[in-house]
C-alpha positions as CSV (number, residue, x, y, z in Angstrom):
1,M,-14.1,-31.7,-12.1
2,N,-16.2,-29.8,-15.1
3,L,-13.8,-28.6,-17.9
4,E,-16.8,-26.7,-19.2
5,I,-16.6,-24.1,-16.0
6,L,-13.2,-23.7,-17.1
7,F,-13.5,-23.4,-20.6
8,M,-16.9,-21.5,-20.3
9,N,-18.4,-22.6,-24.1
10,G,-15.5,-21.2,-25.7
11,Y,-15.6,-17.8,-23.6
12,G,-13.2,-18.9,-21.1
13,I,-10.0,-17.7,-22.4
14,Y,-11.1,-14.1,-22.6
15,V,-12.7,-14.4,-18.9
16,W,-9.7,-15.8,-17.4
17,S,-7.0,-13.6,-19.4
18,S,-9.3,-10.3,-18.4
19,F,-9.1,-11.6,-14.2
20,I,-5.5,-12.6,-14.4
21,F,-5.0,-9.0,-16.2
22,T,-7.1,-7.2,-13.4
23,F,-5.1,-8.9,-10.8
24,V,-1.8,-8.3,-11.9
25,V,-3.0,-4.3,-12.7
26,C,-4.3,-4.3,-9.3
27,L,-1.0,-6.5,-7.5
28,Y,1.2,-3.4,-9.3
29,F,-0.9,-0.3,-7.9
30,Y,-0.9,-1.9,-4.5
31,L,3.2,-2.5,-4.4
32,K,3.8,1.5,-6.1
33,T,1.1,2.5,-3.6
34,K,3.3,1.0,-0.6
35,K,6.5,1.8,-2.0
36,T,5.8,5.4,-2.2
37,L,4.1,5.1,1.3
38,K,6.9,3.6,2.9
39,K,9.1,6.7,1.0
40,L,7.2,9.3,2.4
41,E,7.4,8.2,5.8
42,K,11.1,8.1,5.8
43,N,11.0,11.6,4.6
44,F,8.6,12.3,7.5
45,I,10.5,10.8,10.0
46,K,13.9,12.9,9.0
47,E,11.7,16.0,8.9
48,T,10.9,15.2,12.3
49,E,13.8,14.8,13.8
50,T,14.8,18.4,12.8
51,L,11.9,19.8,14.7
52,S,12.3,21.2,18.3
53,K,10.5,19.6,21.4
54,I,7.8,21.6,21.9
55,E,6.9,21.6,17.9
56,L,7.0,17.6,18.2
57,E,5.3,17.4,20.9
58,N,1.8,19.3,19.3
59,L,2.6,17.5,16.4
60,K,2.5,13.8,18.1
61,K,-1.2,15.1,19.0
62,Q,-2.1,14.4,15.8
63,K,-3.4,10.6,14.9
64,V,-1.6,9.8,11.7
65,V,1.3,11.2,13.1
66,R,1.5,8.8,16.1
67,E,0.5,6.1,13.9
68,I,3.6,6.8,11.7
69,L,5.8,7.4,14.6
70,V,4.8,4.4,16.7
71,S,5.3,2.2,13.4
72,H,8.7,3.7,12.4
73,S,9.7,3.2,16.2
74,K,8.7,-0.7,15.5
75,N,11.4,-1.1,12.6
């Protein structure tokens, strides 16, 4: 393999470090968002348990709610 591709005429350290930095930041935001979403889904499930049957049936008609309830029942 030609190492000049990695070194990029001396600029490789800047290019590769910025790629790594960007990847780490995106990974951090992804994991933080995923954790927050799971927490909000758990809170939502707790709130739906206190609803009456009629309110719950009306709520289940919404697409997002159906997806959350189905994904929760798989766990």
